[in-house]
N, C-alpha and C positions, 0 to 999 in steps of 0.2 A: 121398740121393744116388740116381737112375734110373741102372740098369747097361744100357750096348747088348746088345740081345740077340742072339744067334749069328749069325741069319740077317743084320742089319745089320752085325756085324763082317766076316762072309765078302763082302757086296755091297762092304764099303768096302777090304780087301783086294783081290777081285778089280779093283775100279777103280783103285786104286794099281797093280796089276799091270800093266793094260793102260795106262796112262800110263807106265811103263815101256818093257814092251815096242814103245809106238808112239811113244818120245822126246818126248813133249809134257811131261814131270814137272818139274819146276824142280829141280835138287838145291843143297841152303845148305850152304856150307863155312862151319865157325865158326874163326877160325886161319888167317892165310895164311903160316906158314911153312914148314919143312922139309917136314912133310907136305901141308901145306892146299892151298902152291899148286900142285904138283903134282899132290895129287888134282883139283883147281880144274879145272887143265885140262886134264888127262886126259879128265874128265866132257865137258865142252866140246866136245874134238876127239871124244867120241863120239855127239854129237849135241845134248845135253842143255844147255838153256838153267842158267848157274850163278849164285848169289848168292852171294859172298865177301864174310864180315866180318871186319877186326879191328882191335884197338885201336888199335893202333900207326900213327898217320899217316904214316908212312913209307915202309910196307909197303901203301897203296893202290892209291900211283899205277902200281906193277910192276904191277897186274892189271886188264887191260881196259882201258888208259888212264885211269885216272883218274876216273874220273865211273861218274854215276848213268844208265845207260839205258832 
């Protein structure tokens, strides 16, 4: 299995940091309970697009109006 060269890892890290800095990164939160929902809300208020996942169908409508956008 090929490994990622150090230069490629550095480029990926730089790209990720740039996307975080300019708020174009998408933040994924798994579990929208006591920690996940406030974390997702804080990330959205900070200007990030947020994807929240939860297996409990009753929690889904609480975040973002209840549908995929």
